[in-house]
KOLMI-145949 format. One record per residue: residue number from 1; x, y, z of N, C-alpha, C in turn. Coordinates in steps of 0.02 Angstrom, whole numbers, plus 50000, padded with zeros to 5 digits. Each point is the difference from the previous one (the first is absolute). Last residue first. Layout:
# KOLMI-145949
{NUM,{X,Y,Z},{X,Y,Z},{X,Y,Z}} ...
# end
This chain:
# KOLMI-145949
{95,{56247,53648,54821},{50041,50012,50060},{50071,50015,49981}} {94,{49738,50032,49881},{50064,49966,49998},{50043,50021,50058}} {93,{49778,50088,49949},{49994,49928,50010},{50066,49963,49998}} {92,{49894,50261,50067},{50050,49964,49960},{49997,49926,50017}} {91,{49794,50181,50015},{50048,49963,50040},{50047,49961,49955}} {90,{49803,50141,49943},{50068,50017,49980},{50054,49963,50038}} {89,{49765,49971,50047},{50007,49988,49928},{50072,50012,49977}} {88,{49942,50047,50225},{49993,49928,49988},{50012,49983,49926}} {87,{49995,50228,50064},{50060,49967,50025},{49998,49925,49987}} {86,{49809,50128,49948},{50055,50016,49954},{50064,49964,50021}} {85,{49816,49982,50144},{49986,49964,49937},{50058,50011,49951}} {84,{50003,50121,50201},{50014,49930,50013},{49990,49958,49937}} {83,{49944,50232,49989},{50072,49989,50009},{50017,49926,50009}} {82,{49775,50055,49864},{50029,50022,50063},{50073,49980,50006}} {81,{49852,50050,49767},{50025,49949,50045},{50031,50031,50063}} {80,{49801,50093,49840},{50070,50016,50016},{50022,49950,50052}} {79,{49792,50033,49803},{50027,49964,50058},{50072,50021,50009}} {78,{49752,50093,49870},{50072,49993,50003},{50020,49962,50063}} {77,{49777,50079,49816},{50023,49970,50062},{50075,49990,49998}} {76,{49875,50202,49868},{50021,49931,49993},{50020,49971,50068}} {75,{49860,50215,49858},{50025,49978,50064},{50015,49926,49994}} {74,{49997,50211,49806},{49965,49943,50031},{50030,49987,50069}} {73,{49991,50175,49757},{50022,49990,50069},{49960,49942,50030}} {72,{50030,49999,49734},{49966,50037,50053},{50031,49986,50068}} {71,{50111,50000,49750},{49981,49951,50051},{49972,50040,50059}} {70,{50039,50043,49720},{49996,50028,50068},{49976,49945,50047}} {69,{50148,49976,49761},{49934,49996,50032},{50003,50032,50069}} {68,{50141,49974,49742},{50000,50025,50068},{49929,49997,50028}} {67,{50103,49830,49808},{49962,50062,50011},{50002,50020,50073}} {66,{50089,49798,49889},{50047,50053,50017},{49966,50066,50014}} {65,{49912,49769,49946},{49999,50053,49949},{50052,50054,50013}} {64,{49981,49806,50143},{49988,49974,49933},{50006,50053,49947}} {63,{50021,50045,50239},{50057,49961,49975},{49990,49973,49929}} {62,{49911,50230,50116},{49970,49937,49981},{50056,49957,49970}} {61,{50050,50193,50181},{49998,49984,49929},{49967,49933,49990}} {60,{49980,50215,50193},{50033,49937,49984},{49998,49989,49926}} {59,{49958,50198,50216},{49995,49980,49930},{50039,49936,49989}} {58,{49866,50089,50231},{50063,50003,49963},{49987,49982,49927}} {57,{49890,50052,50273},{49987,49992,49929},{50066,50008,49962}} {56,{50018,49913,50251},{49983,50060,49962},{49984,49982,49928}} {55,{49968,49851,50227},{50042,50004,49941},{49977,50059,49959}} {54,{49979,49906,50273},{49974,50039,49943},{50051,50000,49944}} {53,{49962,49806,50194},{50042,50056,49979},{49970,50033,49938}} {52,{49938,49825,50226},{49980,50025,49935},{50046,50059,49983}} {51,{50066,49780,50162},{49969,50065,49998},{49980,50018,49929}} {50,{50128,49808,50186},{49957,50005,49941},{49967,50068,50002}} {49,{50235,49892,50120},{49942,50044,50001},{49965,49999,49932}} {48,{50171,49816,50153},{49996,50055,49953},{49935,50039,50006}} {47,{50135,49827,50147},{49981,49974,49934},{49997,50055,49949}} {46,{50053,50042,50230},{50045,49946,49980},{49984,49971,49932}} {45,{49804,50124,50114},{50068,50010,50022},{50042,49939,49983}} {44,{49783,50090,49879},{50017,49939,50037},{50074,50005,50017}} {43,{49789,50172,49912},{50071,49992,50015},{50010,49938,50044}} {42,{49818,50136,49826},{50004,49940,50042},{50075,49986,50010}} {41,{49833,50225,49924},{50064,49965,49999},{49994,49939,50045}} {40,{49815,50169,49847},{50033,49986,50064},{50064,49961,49990}} {39,{49822,50074,49840},{50061,50041,50003},{50035,49992,50068}} {38,{49813,49869,49922},{49978,50061,50034},{50057,50049,50008}} {37,{50041,49788,49906},{49951,50032,49956},{49974,50065,50030}} {36,{50140,49862,50130},{50039,50035,49949},{49953,50036,49951}} {35,{49898,49866,50165},{50036,50056,50031},{50039,50040,49948}} {34,{49888,49802,49930},{49952,50051,50021},{50035,50062,50029}} {33,{50133,49811,49944},{49972,50032,49940},{49953,50056,50018}} {32,{50082,49867,50176},{50053,50041,49971},{49975,50038,49939}} {31,{49857,49842,50100},{50007,50059,50044},{50053,50047,49972}} {30,{49971,49795,49888},{49941,50043,49991},{50005,50063,50042}} {29,{50169,49836,50024},{50005,50033,49934},{49940,50046,49989}} {28,{50001,49872,50199},{50057,50047,49999},{50003,50037,49934}} {27,{49843,49825,50023},{49981,50058,50041},{50054,50053,49999}} {26,{50048,49797,49893},{49947,50036,49963},{49979,50062,50038}} {25,{50152,49857,50106},{50032,50033,49943},{49949,50041,49960}} {24,{49920,49864,50177},{50038,50057,50026},{50033,50040,49943}} {23,{49890,49800,49943},{49951,50048,50025},{50035,50063,50024}} {22,{50136,49820,49939},{49968,50029,49940},{49949,50053,50020}} {21,{50101,49875,50172},{50048,50046,49970},{49970,50034,49939}} {20,{49873,49833,50103},{50006,50059,50045},{50047,50051,49971}} {19,{49979,49796,49885},{49937,50037,49996},{50004,50063,50043}} {18,{50176,49844,50009},{50002,50038,49937},{49938,50044,49994}} {17,{50077,49943,50247},{49976,49963,49942},{50005,50044,49938}} {16,{50177,50036,50200},{49929,50009,49987},{49979,49957,49941}} {15,{50226,50033,50085},{49965,49945,50032},{49924,50006,49993}} {14,{50192,50142,49911},{49960,50021,50058},{49967,49943,50038}} {13,{50138,49968,49800},{50038,50043,50044},{49963,50015,50065}} {12,{49891,49880,49825},{50055,49959,50028},{50039,50040,50053}} {11,{49834,50114,49880},{49969,49949,50043},{50053,49958,50034}} {10,{50070,50154,49838},{49979,50035,50061},{49967,49951,50049}} {9,{50060,49918,49788},{50060,50017,50037},{49983,50034,50066}} {8,{49822,49949,49851},{50030,49939,50026},{50062,50015,50043}} {7,{49898,50180,49887},{49956,49975,50053},{50030,49937,50032}} {6,{50109,50085,49813},{50009,50045,50057},{49958,49977,50059}} {5,{49974,49888,49797},{50065,49983,50029},{50014,50044,50061}} {4,{49806,50046,49877},{49994,49935,50033},{50065,49979,50033}} {3,{49999,50200,49869},{49961,50006,50062},{49995,49934,50037}} {2,{50213,50019,49846},{49932,50023,49990},{49962,50000,50067}} {1,{50271,50022,49920},{49953,49969,50047},{49931,50029,49987}} 
# end
């Protein structure tokens, strides 16, 4: 599902216009990005948590040459699904 399909599905589900849903989605994603960039956390109960996670420096290999390279420490965005989300995804579909 791409962004336009998500907007259409959310508009149908909520009864809002596509334009209103698109505006809300844009505001939600921008607010989430800003908070996580500040090393904060965005927790949506039942859905999941967006946060920044530190990655330690490590060594890796160049896949083309096989040469060992150093990978610098970095911070990466991460998402951890909430309990209700996990249960919905893992729900058994056969009776």
